[in-house]
N, C-alpha and C positions, 0 to 999 in steps of 0.2 A: 505660425507653425507650420515644417516645412514638409515636404511631400514625404521623406524617410518617415517621419515623426506619424505621419497620419497613417502610414501604412503598419504599423508594429501593431500588435495583436494584445490587447488591452486584458489585464486580468487582476482580479482580487484577491488577496489571500494574507496569509500571516506566519512569519516565523514559525510558531508554533504547531501549525497545521504541517501533519505529512505529507497529505495531499499535493500541499503547497509548494511542498520542497522537491517533491516528486515530479514536479511539471515543472517548475523552473529548473532543474538539472536537465529534463529532457529537452526542455526548449533551447539550452544552451548549447547542450549535445549536437540537435539538429540545425544550428543555426537558424532558427527562427526568429525575428526580430521582435521583439517584446516590450511591454511597458509595464512593471509591476505596480498597483497601487495598494499600499499596505493598510489593511483595515479589519474591516467585520462587517456583518450585516444591522450590526447595531448603530454602525454610523458609516451606511452605504455612500460609496462617492456621487456627488449632484450629476442629474442629466444620464444617466444610465437606469436601466430596467433592472428589475428586483427578477430572479428567477422564481419557478414556481418553487422547489425547495429549496431551503435556505442553507447552501454548504459552502465550504470551502475547499480548493482554490474556486472561486465564478470567471467563468471566460465570456468576453463580451465579444460574439460573433457580428457581423454584417449578412443578413440574410437575403435571398435572393430579390429581394426587392429595397434593397439596400438601409435596410431597417436593422439596428442594433438587436440581437436576442440574448439574453443571458444564460448558461448555459453551464450545467456542472456535470460532476462523475468524471473522474479523471480516466479512466479505460478507455470511456466512447469517445470522449475527446481526444485521447490517443488515437486511438482509428481513424476519427475525422483529421486530423492533424496528419496521417499519414496517403491522406485521400486528398487532401488540399494541397501540402509541401513537399516537393519531391527529394528525395536524396536520403542519406544517411538515417536508413530506416532502422524503426528499433524493434521490425516483426520478422523475423526469420523467415527465411525464402522459402524451406522444405514444410509443407503443410503438418506434417506429425511433429517439428521440431514449435513449430508457430503453435501449435494444439497444447505440448508443455511447456510455451513460455505462456499460455494462458491462463495453466492452472496454475502457475506458482506464481503468477500475479495476482490469481484471484486469493491466494492461500494469504500472501503478504500483505495484500490491501485488506482482509477481510479478517485473518487470524492472528499475524503478526500484530496488528493494531487494538487486541486485547492485550495483549503485553504491555501496549505502549500506555494506554488506557491505565491499565492495571498499578505499575511501576509510578506513574504521572500521581495518582490519588491514594495507592494503596497506604504506602507508609507517611509515618509524620513527615520526615526530613524531606522528602519530595512533596511533599505537598507542599511545606515551608517555601518550597525552591521554584514551584510552578506557577504557585498566586501570584505574586507579583511583577514575575517575567511576562506573563499572559496581560497585565494591565500597561505595563509600559509598553509590550509590542506595539499597543492599540494607542496610548495616548502617553509618549514620550515625556509631555510637560506636564503632566497633572505631581500635585503639591503629595509628599510621600505619605502625611498622614489620610491623606484622601486616598493616595495608590492601595495603602494597605486594607482600608476597608473596604475596598472594592474588591482585595484582593481573598483577603480574609471570607466575604460575602461568597464570592466566584468557586474559592475551594472548599466553601461546605456542600455546595449544590452538587458539583461535581462528585465529591465522595457521595453524597447520597445517591447519585444516579451512578455508581459503580456494578449494580447490579444488572444495570441494563447491558452490557457487554459479558457477563458473566462472572465478573471479578465479584468473589466474595471468600469468607472464610474457610468454605470447601474445597473450592476451586482454585486457590492461589497458589499451591504446590502443583496441580497441573501446568498450569499458565507459564510457572516463573521454570521447571525441568523442561516443559518444552523449547522455552526462549533458549537457556544454554544449551542444550543437544543441537539447537538451529545455529547458532553461533558457530560451533564446532564444525559443523556441514557446511556452511558457509566458509569459513576458513578452508577448508578442504577444496573447495571448487574457487577458491579465488589464485592458488597454490597452484591448481592444476594449467590453469588457463588466463584467469586475471577476472573474469565475469562468470556469470550463472550458467551461460549457456552457450561459451567458445571464448574467443579472443577478442570481439565485439562487446557492447553493452546491447543487452534487449529490455523491452517495455518490464520486464520482471525484473531488472537490475535495478530500474529507479525507482519501482511499488519499495523493493526492500531498501531500498537506500531511502528512503521519505521516512519508512517508519523509523529505522535507525536512528536518522539526523536527531531524534526526539530518546528514543532510548540509549543509545551509545554515547550521546554525548550534555542533552539538556538534566535528562533524570537522573539525579547521582549516584540512586543504588544501582539501577541496569548498568548504568555508565561506566560504573566502578568494576561489577562483575564482566561485561565484556571488554575492559580494556584488559584485565588480569587473564582471561580468555584467552584471546586473542590482539596480538597490536595490528595484525596482518588484517584482519576486519575494521579496528579505529582509523589505518592509514588509509585502508581503499576508499572510505566514507569522504575523505579530505580530495581524494583525485576524483570522488564522484560529484562530486558538487561542480566541477565545470571541465568536461570533455570534447569541450570547442575544437583542441588540437587534433584529436584521434582521429585517423583517418583509415577507414573501416573496410575491409573488403569481403566478398564473398564467400570467400573461403576460409575466412574467422570464426563462422558459425560450427559447433561442434557437426560429425556425422553422426549417422546411428549407431553403428558401433559406439564411440565416443559417447555418445548421449548414454547409449545404456549403460558402459562402465558407470561415467561419471554422475549421472543423475540420480540413479537408485537412490544411494542414501536420504536426498530429499525428499525424492517420492513418496518412500516408505514411509518417513515423520507426517509429512502430509496424509499420507493413507492412515497413521495412526494416530492422528488429532482431529485434522480439522474435516476429513469426511464423514468419520463419526458424527461430528459435530452437524455437520452440512444436513446430512440426513435427519435426525431427531427433530431439527429444527424444523425441517419442509414437512415433516410427518405433523408435524405439532401445528404449523401455518394450516395444514389441509383438514386438519379435525378441527380448526378453529379455536383453538387451544390457548389462552393468553401467556403459558408457560408450560415450561418443558423439564422433564428432568430425564438423563440417558446416564451412560457410563462411557467413559474417556480415558483412556489408557489405564484403565486398571480401577480408576477413581470417579465416585459420584460427580456428574458436572450437572447444573440446574442453573434454568435464566430464563429470563422472559424470549419470548417467541419472535423473530425477527424476520417480517415479509420479504425486504433486499433481501437476504441473504439465502432466502428460499427461491428467489429470481437467478441466484450466481450458480446456485446447484442447476437448475431447468436449462439456464443457459449452456455451462457445460456441457451437461446432457447433451441437449441440442448441439452443439457445436461438435463432438462428438459421433453423435449419430447422423452428418451432414458429412462424415469424412467418407474418400472415395475407398471401396472395398480395401484396398492394397495398402494404402493408409492408416486405415483403421489396424490391420493385421500388423503394422510396422507399428503403431502407435501399443497396441497389446502385447508384443513382446517387449516392450521396453517397460511399461507399469508391470508386467507381470511380476506377482508375489508383492508388491506393494501397499495393496490395500485402496489402489486407485484403478485398479484396470475393470471394477464395476461400473464406471463410470460408461463403460463401452457396451454394456447390457441392455 
């Protein structure tokens, strides 16, 4: 193995993992040399450590002592890459826009993924599509009868776990309506500047891209809906796959005035569906409740509590609290009337 190969950042992931796709596209854009190991934690690569929490993608970083550590969670990994690799940043330079980027990235990672899981396993046609793909993505040489048995078993297990993300007969219409509104909102942002926060991609763009690689391409039901709703969004995904040739400039980010005008509709959608979920979930976690029921967009929402997403809300509030007073005032102006401004309270 030559030196160039040794310096490649290793990660394990799967094509059906939106977070894997998020990070691969981000690595290409940032021109960070990498080696992807296709697989999962049921068949981990030999000689590499296991993470404490088995999630995809799993990155393998060298620590201060030269030991390899397995690291998961795409958002903190993205920030680590910002510290360790210079240039082509995916985090806006201005603190106000950086906070909005963090909020939108969190929405994509934690709310849009509900739509991804819902569309993958709620409808029979989508289940029949996803099951074999998930098998062959990991085991391409498996005989067809064996693959189908595994697909049936996996599909049954995942369908029975739909409730974990809040997908059920009561919440289905809320998830689906929110997804279609989001596609319309994204279409408008892309038409204006090409990306969500201006004329260059942010970590929020890559988070959205990751979820849509599944929703708009893999899952038949949501893919057809997306294509009918916005050919622009569908085309954007193909471009986002590899942005290594884009040459960003600092002036490509939105100004405060542009952010206020352009992002208000998307931030209003986040305040309409995601913030009510975050607050109700966090309250249930604090109360020690195993599940909770609230109202989102005028409809009943119920699901098990999710401690990680309580941490997401805490992080957003702490990040907002740490902003200097003048920046908080700027963010408050942008968030005014969206339902997200209470993050600053």
